LONU-846488 format. One line per 4 residues: number of its first residue (from 1); their letters; for each residue y, x, z of C-alpha. Coordinates in pm, 1 decimal, always signed. Example, Ala and Ser with C-alpha at 12.3 -4.5 7.8 and 13.67 -1.06 7.14 Angstrom:
2
1 = AS = -450.0:+1230.0:+780.0  -106.0:+1367.0:+714.0 .
END
This chain:
251
1 = XXXX = -12432.0:+12690.6:-6485.1  -12508.1:+12808.8:-6835.4  -12553.3:+12567.5:-7126.1  -12926.6:+12640.8:-7134.6 .
5 = XXXX = -12961.5:+12589.7:-6758.0  -12778.6:+12257.3:-6782.0  -13015.1:+12138.6:-7056.1  -13313.9:+12253.4:-6848.0 .
9 = XXXX = -13192.4:+12050.6:-6550.9  -13139.8:+11739.6:-6763.2  -13470.0:+11733.8:-6953.0  -13837.0:+11802.7:-6891.0 .
13 = XXXX = -13967.5:+12143.4:-7002.0  -14065.4:+12191.6:-7364.6  -14430.0:+12108.2:-7441.6  -14453.4:+12407.3:-7676.8 .
17 = XXXX = -14619.1:+12740.9:-7609.3  -14395.1:+13042.3:-7550.9  -14415.3:+13171.4:-7908.5  -14323.3:+12841.1:-8072.5 .
21 = XXXX = -14062.3:+12762.2:-7808.9  -13880.4:+13089.6:-7873.4  -13846.5:+12998.0:-8241.1  -13726.1:+12640.9:-8187.9 .
25 = XXXX = -13487.1:+12743.1:-7909.5  -13319.2:+12980.6:-8155.1  -13303.8:+12713.4:-8424.7  -13179.2:+12440.1:-8191.5 .
29 = XXXX = -12901.7:+12672.5:-8072.9  -12805.9:+12749.0:-8432.5  -12805.4:+12377.0:-8515.0  -12574.3:+12304.5:-8221.0 .
33 = XXXX = -12333.0:+12575.2:-8334.4  -12332.2:+12434.3:-8686.2  -12264.7:+12085.8:-8552.9  -11968.4:+12199.2:-8343.6 .
37 = XXXX = -11803.3:+12383.4:-8631.2  -11889.6:+12120.5:-8893.3  -11716.6:+11815.4:-8745.6  -11382.9:+11862.6:-8923.7 .
41 = XXXX = -11535.8:+11960.5:-9262.8  -11783.0:+11671.3:-9234.1  -11496.9:+11426.7:-9178.2  -11314.7:+11568.3:-9480.7 .
45 = XXXX = -11624.9:+11527.6:-9698.5  -11673.4:+11173.8:-9567.1  -11315.5:+11080.2:-9660.3  -11361.4:+11234.4:-10004.9 .
49 = XXXX = -11685.7:+11043.0:-10049.0  -11515.7:+10720.7:-9944.5  -11239.7:+10770.5:-10200.3  -11466.6:+10879.7:-10486.6 .
53 = XXXX = -11794.5:+10698.9:-10419.6  -11688.5:+10402.3:-10205.0  -11904.3:+10512.7:-9910.2  -11845.6:+10716.0:-9595.1 .
57 = XXXX = -12178.1:+10892.8:-9651.3  -12086.7:+11246.1:-9772.4  -12439.2:+11300.0:-9907.4  -12366.7:+11055.5:-10189.5 .
61 = XXXX = -12136.6:+11304.0:-10365.1  -12237.6:+11628.0:-10536.0  -11998.9:+11842.9:-10332.9  -12113.6:+11676.8:-10010.3 .
65 = XXXX = -12476.2:+11751.1:-10090.6  -12389.2:+12110.6:-10176.1  -12201.5:+12153.3:-9847.2  -12499.2:+12019.8:-9647.0 .
69 = XXXX = -12754.9:+12232.6:-9832.3  -12758.7:+12508.7:-9568.9  -12722.4:+12286.8:-9259.8  -13019.1:+12252.1:-9025.4 .
73 = XXXX = -12940.0:+11896.0:-8907.8  -13236.7:+11946.8:-8674.1  -13402.9:+11668.8:-8477.0  -13281.6:+11675.6:-8115.4 .
77 = XXXX = -13512.2:+11873.3:-7884.2  -13605.0:+11574.7:-7666.9  -13681.7:+11361.5:-7973.1  -13893.0:+11639.4:-8122.6 .
81 = XXXX = -14076.4:+11675.5:-7791.3  -14140.6:+11299.9:-7789.4  -14294.3:+11322.6:-8137.4  -14513.1:+11607.2:-8012.9 .
85 = XXXX = -14630.2:+11399.1:-7717.3  -14696.9:+11092.4:-7933.1  -14907.4:+11302.8:-8169.5  -15097.5:+11440.4:-7873.1 .
89 = XXXX = -15147.1:+11093.8:-7724.8  -15303.8:+10949.9:-8040.5  -15500.5:+11263.7:-8127.3  -15317.0:+11309.5:-8457.0 .
93 = XXXX = -15477.5:+11545.8:-8709.0  -15289.0:+11450.7:-9024.2  -14912.6:+11410.3:-9014.0  -14643.6:+11346.1:-9276.7 .
97 = XXXX = -14288.3:+11465.0:-9220.9  -14024.1:+11318.4:-9450.9  -13750.9:+11581.0:-9424.5  -13859.3:+11932.5:-9321.3 .
101 = XXXX = -13528.9:+12120.5:-9359.7  -13569.6:+12450.5:-9169.8  -13895.2:+12348.3:-9004.4  -13778.7:+12272.2:-8651.1 .
105 = XXXX = -13955.0:+11939.2:-8604.3  -14242.4:+12068.0:-8819.6  -14319.8:+12323.0:-8549.5  -14348.5:+12052.6:-8283.6 .
109 = XXXX = -14575.9:+11843.8:-8505.8  -14795.4:+12136.0:-8609.4  -14830.0:+12251.6:-8248.2  -14955.2:+11905.5:-8152.2 .
113 = XXXX = -15205.4:+11900.9:-8439.4  -15330.1:+12248.5:-8350.4  -15371.6:+12158.3:-7983.5  -15550.4:+11832.8:-8066.8 .
117 = XXXX = -15801.0:+12029.8:-8269.1  -15838.0:+12296.2:-7999.0  -15912.0:+12058.1:-7713.0  -16106.8:+11801.2:-7913.5 .
121 = XXXX = -15875.0:+11507.4:-7850.1  -15867.1:+11403.4:-8217.1  -16042.6:+11072.7:-8272.2  -16289.4:+11015.3:-8558.0 .
125 = XXXX = -16155.5:+10795.9:-8836.3  -16322.2:+10487.6:-8979.1  -16569.0:+10693.6:-9180.9  -16669.5:+10878.7:-8864.9 .
129 = XXXX = -16543.0:+11214.9:-8986.5  -16262.8:+11446.4:-8883.7  -16040.4:+11537.8:-9182.0  -15865.1:+11871.3:-9216.8 .
133 = XXXX = -15585.3:+11907.2:-8962.3  -15254.9:+11933.2:-9148.0  -14883.2:+11856.0:-9135.7  -14743.4:+11767.2:-9478.6 .
137 = XXXX = -14371.9:+11846.6:-9484.8  -14131.9:+11751.6:-9763.4  -13826.2:+11946.9:-9878.7  -13639.3:+11968.1:-10209.3 .
141 = XXXX = -13409.8:+12264.9:-10130.3  -13596.5:+12587.4:-10225.1  -13388.3:+12800.5:-9986.9  -13473.9:+12571.9:-9697.2 .
145 = XXXX = -13841.7:+12581.5:-9790.2  -13843.9:+12961.5:-9769.2  -13668.4:+12957.5:-9431.4  -13895.2:+12681.4:-9298.9 .
149 = XXXX = -14208.0:+12872.7:-9395.3  -14074.3:+13185.5:-9224.3  -13991.9:+12991.3:-8906.7  -14330.6:+12818.5:-8901.9 .
153 = XXXX = -14502.6:+13154.6:-8950.2  -14300.6:+13304.5:-8664.7  -14423.3:+13019.1:-8446.4  -14783.5:+13100.2:-8541.9 .
157 = XXXX = -14849.5:+12763.7:-8707.8  -14870.0:+12831.3:-9081.7  -15236.9:+12739.9:-9111.6  -15161.4:+12381.2:-9012.5 .
161 = XXXX = -14859.1:+12319.5:-9240.5  -14827.3:+12242.4:-9610.1  -14468.2:+12198.1:-9732.4  -14448.8:+11984.2:-10044.0 .
165 = XXXX = -14159.9:+12115.0:-10253.9  -13956.5:+11879.1:-10471.7  -13877.9:+11507.1:-10488.7  -14081.1:+11340.6:-10215.7 .
169 = XXXX = -14123.0:+11032.6:-10434.3  -14346.1:+11253.4:-10645.2  -14489.5:+11503.2:-10397.1  -14603.0:+11247.3:-10139.1 .
173 = XXXX = -14827.0:+11083.6:-10398.4  -15048.2:+11394.0:-10379.9  -15126.0:+11345.5:-10009.5  -15458.2:+11195.5:-9910.9 .
177 = XXXX = -15521.5:+10982.4:-9606.1  -15590.1:+10892.6:-9344.4  -15252.2:+10974.0:-9188.3  -15212.1:+10941.0:-8811.3 .
181 = XXXX = -14838.4:+10998.3:-8767.5  -14524.0:+11006.1:-8980.7  -14177.4:+11136.0:-8892.9  -13886.6:+11006.9:-9103.2 .
185 = XXXX = -13577.8:+11225.6:-9060.1  -13428.9:+11251.4:-9404.9  -13145.5:+11142.1:-9631.8  -13133.9:+10770.3:-9554.3 .
189 = XXXX = -13183.7:+10636.4:-9910.5  -13519.3:+10819.3:-9917.9  -13649.2:+10677.6:-9587.8  -13794.1:+10349.3:-9713.6 .
193 = XXXX = -13931.4:+10493.2:-10040.7  -14111.8:+10762.5:-9840.0  -14256.6:+10507.3:-9599.7  -14372.9:+10280.3:-9881.1 .
197 = XXXX = -14563.6:+10567.6:-10042.3  -14732.4:+10671.3:-9718.1  -14803.4:+10323.1:-9577.9  -15135.9:+10275.4:-9763.9 .
201 = XXXX = -15251.8:+10609.5:-9618.0  -15169.7:+10522.5:-9256.8  -15471.5:+10437.5:-9045.3  -15459.0:+10131.9:-8816.2 .
205 = XXXX = -15274.0:+10240.2:-8503.2  -15083.5:+10518.5:-8679.0  -14724.9:+10570.2:-8563.8  -14406.9:+10611.5:-8769.4 .
209 = XXXX = -14092.2:+10747.0:-8601.7  -13753.0:+10721.5:-8773.5  -13440.1:+10890.5:-8637.0  -13083.6:+10757.7:-8592.4 .
213 = XXXX = -13161.5:+10391.5:-8661.4  -12906.3:+10271.2:-8403.7  -12610.5:+10485.5:-8509.0  -12706.7:+10430.4:-8874.6 .
217 = XXXX = -12827.3:+10070.4:-8847.5  -12623.0:+9952.9:-9146.2  -12749.3:+10231.1:-9369.8  -13105.6:+10174.3:-9244.7 .
221 = XXXX = -13088.0:+9795.8:-9289.7  -13358.9:+9779.9:-9558.1  -13586.8:+10017.4:-9369.7  -13548.2:+9825.2:-9044.1 .
225 = XXXX = -13603.2:+9489.1:-9214.1  -13928.1:+9627.2:-9353.5  -14075.2:+9767.9:-9031.6  -13957.5:+9469.4:-8823.2 .
229 = XXXX = -14088.4:+9202.3:-9059.7  -14331.5:+8986.1:-8854.0  -14540.6:+8936.2:-9167.6  -14531.1:+9305.7:-9259.9 .
233 = XXXX = -14767.6:+9593.5:-9186.3  -14590.7:+9719.4:-8871.2  -14507.2:+9630.1:-8514.3  -14187.0:+9806.3:-8418.2 .
237 = XXXX = -13978.8:+9898.2:-8114.4  -13631.4:+10055.1:-8094.8  -13547.9:+10328.2:-7844.3  -13169.7:+10343.8:-7782.3 .
241 = XXXX = -12959.1:+10647.3:-7703.5  -12869.5:+10962.2:-7897.0  -12856.7:+10769.2:-8224.7  -13177.2:+10578.0:-8153.8 .
245 = XXXX = -13537.2:+10599.3:-8268.8  -13754.5:+10336.9:-8433.6  -14121.9:+10367.5:-8340.0  -14342.8:+10155.7:-8564.2 .
249 = XXX = -14717.2:+10105.6:-8523.5  -14937.5:+10035.1:-8825.3  -15118.2:+9707.0:-8766.7 .
END
């Protein structure tokens, strides 16, 4: 059995149309190849970071960041498909993605937004209107932005995506609500700042999904304390497996 056949047997089919699926299949395969060949260099960068910066996180050092600059680090296919289905279930029209990279998860999100518009499943917001359907991605690496835009165009989804280029702590302040869904899959120190900026824009019932909260629970401690605070603005649940996902609902 081929690798692709084994994955097909293990998971449900992709929710994407043929055009978008062809693009993400290529990118997921590339991401897997990068991951296999990057384990030893990643360990070396982690050790260097530990010695120089006092942390095992290689992204804290300049050379570690430079080494990761061309890595996809794409959201797993089944997690991306889950985000697509959640967006479809809540009729999401406006989505924020903290961490676009090469646009893999962006394609899943934009496909859901497009299909919600096409079949009329989007729900009116409090003012009774339907705002422009859009996925707002964030990315600070110019080379990744160019690649992401090309991939999104190849998937036929450019009209529903706006990639905000630069420091998300600045670019996200330009986004207007209401926001229905947010995906957080970014350098961990930026996760909580991104959420804090977007929180006032989230409509009641909006969902926020954050990746790798189980494998990275120590690094995500502040983020998790925030979304799990009984007196805070969210009700949260943790999905275990494959690094874990935190799914938080805006109260």
